[in-house]
GUGUVO-926490 format. One record per residue (C-alpha): x, y, z; residue in three letters; residue number from 1. Coordinates in nm, 4 decimals. Layout:
% GUGUVO-926490
@x->X&y->Y&z->Z&kedren->ALA&titi->NUM
...
This chain:
% GUGUVO-926490
@x->0.8096&y->-1.7259&z->0.6661&kedren->MET&titi->1
@x->0.5518&y->-1.5060&z->0.4963&kedren->ALA&titi->2
@x->0.1971&y->-1.6283&z->0.4530&kedren->ASN&titi->3
@x->0.1372&y->-1.7620&z->0.0985&kedren->PRO&titi->4
@x->-0.1510&y->-1.5143&z->0.0787&kedren->LYS&titi->5
@x->0.1047&y->-1.2310&z->0.1207&kedren->ASP&titi->6
@x->0.2655&y->-1.1735&z->-0.2134&kedren->GLN&titi->7
@x->0.4840&y->-0.9339&z->-0.4020&kedren->ILE&titi->8
@x->0.3335&y->-0.8265&z->-0.7313&kedren->LYS&titi->9
@x->0.5442&y->-0.6730&z->-1.0044&kedren->LEU&titi->10
@x->0.4416&y->-0.3644&z->-1.1954&kedren->PHE&titi->11
@x->0.6850&y->-0.2361&z->-1.4530&kedren->GLU&titi->12
@x->0.9555&y->-0.4395&z->-1.2766&kedren->GLU&titi->13
@x->0.8866&y->-0.2679&z->-0.9409&kedren->ARG&titi->14
@x->0.7625&y->-0.4496&z->-0.6310&kedren->GLN&titi->15
@x->0.4134&y->-0.3846&z->-0.4966&kedren->VAL&titi->16
@x->0.3171&y->-0.5653&z->-0.1771&kedren->ARG&titi->17
@x->-0.0234&y->-0.7332&z->-0.1774&kedren->ALA&titi->18
@x->-0.2288&y->-0.9494&z->0.0551&kedren->ILE&titi->19
@x->-0.5325&y->-1.1670&z->-0.0223&kedren->TRP&titi->20
@x->-0.8413&y->-1.1175&z->0.1980&kedren->ASP&titi->21
@x->-1.0134&y->-1.4555&z->0.1967&kedren->GLU&titi->22
@x->-1.3419&y->-1.3347&z->0.3498&kedren->SER&titi->23
@x->-1.3833&y->-1.0359&z->0.1150&kedren->ALA&titi->24
@x->-1.2314&y->-1.2246&z->-0.1794&kedren->GLU&titi->25
@x->-1.0147&y->-0.9337&z->-0.2901&kedren->LYS&titi->26
@x->-0.6521&y->-0.8288&z->-0.3049&kedren->TRP&titi->27
@x->-0.5233&y->-0.5377&z->-0.0942&kedren->TRP&titi->28
@x->-0.2245&y->-0.3408&z->-0.2205&kedren->PHE&titi->29
@x->0.0241&y->-0.1190&z->-0.0382&kedren->SER&titi->30
@x->-0.0639&y->0.2420&z->-0.1243&kedren->VAL&titi->31
@x->0.2940&y->0.3547&z->-0.0649&kedren->VAL&titi->32
@x->0.4269&y->0.0914&z->-0.3066&kedren->ASP&titi->33
@x->0.1748&y->0.1994&z->-0.5718&kedren->VAL&titi->34
@x->0.2677&y->0.5661&z->-0.5188&kedren->VAL&titi->35
@x->0.6374&y->0.4749&z->-0.5529&kedren->ALA&titi->36
@x->0.5697&y->0.3063&z->-0.8876&kedren->VAL&titi->37
@x->0.3460&y->0.5833&z->-1.0213&kedren->LEU&titi->38
@x->0.5777&y->0.8669&z->-0.9164&kedren->THR&titi->39
@x->0.8973&y->0.6744&z->-0.9981&kedren->ASP&titi->40
@x->1.0345&y->0.7411&z->-0.6483&kedren->ASN&titi->41
@x->1.1974&y->0.5325&z->-0.3773&kedren->ASP&titi->42
@x->1.0022&y->0.4003&z->-0.0785&kedren->TYR&titi->43
@x->1.0860&y->0.6850&z->0.1638&kedren->GLN&titi->44
@x->0.9989&y->0.9590&z->-0.0868&kedren->THR&titi->45
@x->0.6747&y->0.7799&z->-0.1752&kedren->ALA&titi->46
@x->0.5921&y->0.7454&z->0.1954&kedren->ARG&titi->47
@x->0.6350&y->1.1199&z->0.2494&kedren->LYS&titi->48
@x->0.4361&y->1.1953&z->-0.0680&kedren->TYR&titi->49
@x->0.1459&y->0.9771&z->0.0518&kedren->TRP&titi->50
@x->0.1532&y->1.1352&z->0.3996&kedren->LYS&titi->51
@x->0.1238&y->1.4883&z->0.2559&kedren->VAL&titi->52
@x->-0.1371&y->1.3875&z->-0.0025&kedren->LEU&titi->53
@x->-0.3465&y->1.2032&z->0.2566&kedren->LYS&titi->54
@x->-0.3398&y->1.5085&z->0.4846&kedren->SER&titi->55
@x->-0.4430&y->1.7424&z->0.2017&kedren->ARG&titi->56
@x->-0.7258&y->1.5146&z->0.0922&kedren->LEU&titi->57
@x->-0.8560&y->1.4833&z->0.4485&kedren->ALA&titi->58
@x->-0.8438&y->1.8625&z->0.4915&kedren->THR&titi->59
@x->-1.0479&y->1.9033&z->0.1715&kedren->GLU&titi->60
@x->-1.3064&y->1.6552&z->0.3005&kedren->GLY&titi->61
@x->-1.2222&y->1.3974&z->0.0347&kedren->ASN&titi->62
@x->-1.3414&y->1.0525&z->0.1452&kedren->GLU&titi->63
@x->-1.0939&y->0.8578&z->-0.0700&kedren->THR&titi->64
@x->-0.8603&y->0.8262&z->0.2269&kedren->VAL&titi->65
@x->-1.1286&y->0.6504&z->0.4319&kedren->THR&titi->66
@x->-1.1024&y->0.3510&z->0.1945&kedren->ASN&titi->67
@x->-0.7394&y->0.2949&z->0.2996&kedren->CYS&titi->68
@x->-0.6617&y->0.0754&z->0.5971&kedren->TYR&titi->69
@x->-0.3439&y->-0.0149&z->0.7807&kedren->GLN&titi->70
@x->-0.2570&y->-0.3805&z->0.7320&kedren->LEU&titi->71
@x->0.0594&y->-0.5665&z->0.8248&kedren->LYS&titi->72
@x->0.2703&y->-0.6432&z->0.5203&kedren->MET&titi->73
@x->0.6268&y->-0.7586&z->0.4760&kedren->LEU&titi->74
@x->0.8519&y->-0.4515&z->0.4836&kedren->ALA&titi->75
@x->1.1797&y->-0.4127&z->0.2909&kedren->PRO&titi->76
@x->1.3658&y->-0.4946&z->0.6146&kedren->ASP&titi->77
@x->1.1945&y->-0.8365&z->0.6292&kedren->GLY&titi->78
@x->0.9637&y->-0.7510&z->0.9219&kedren->LYS&titi->79
@x->0.5849&y->-0.7367&z->0.9203&kedren->MET&titi->80
@x->0.4881&y->-0.3702&z->0.9561&kedren->ARG&titi->81
@x->0.1683&y->-0.1705&z->0.9262&kedren->LEU&titi->82
@x->0.1208&y->0.0001&z->0.5907&kedren->THR&titi->83
@x->-0.1699&y->0.1811&z->0.4308&kedren->HIS&titi->84
@x->-0.3496&y->-0.0495&z->0.1914&kedren->SER&titi->85
@x->-0.6396&y->-0.0242&z->-0.0453&kedren->THR&titi->86
@x->-0.8516&y->-0.2996&z->-0.1993&kedren->PRO&titi->87
@x->-0.8453&y->-0.3902&z->-0.5642&kedren->ASN&titi->88
@x->-1.1806&y->-0.2549&z->-0.6837&kedren->GLN&titi->89
């Protein structure tokens, strides 16, 4: 069973995985899920989009990517998997 601190948030009727960080007192959201909502794409397309964007940003020296961490979140297949996440600022 998923931790009660692991939740699915809805944004425009689309699922966005989130996890509460007790020590930092902030929510972390799955970047891929947010990209999927913003680009109106499925999970796999959003995952590829994020991978390419992250690579381009890193090449340009953009530090935005350094604020993203891999955290385990419940995946669509029901397993806990690592995903890139960013805190709610």
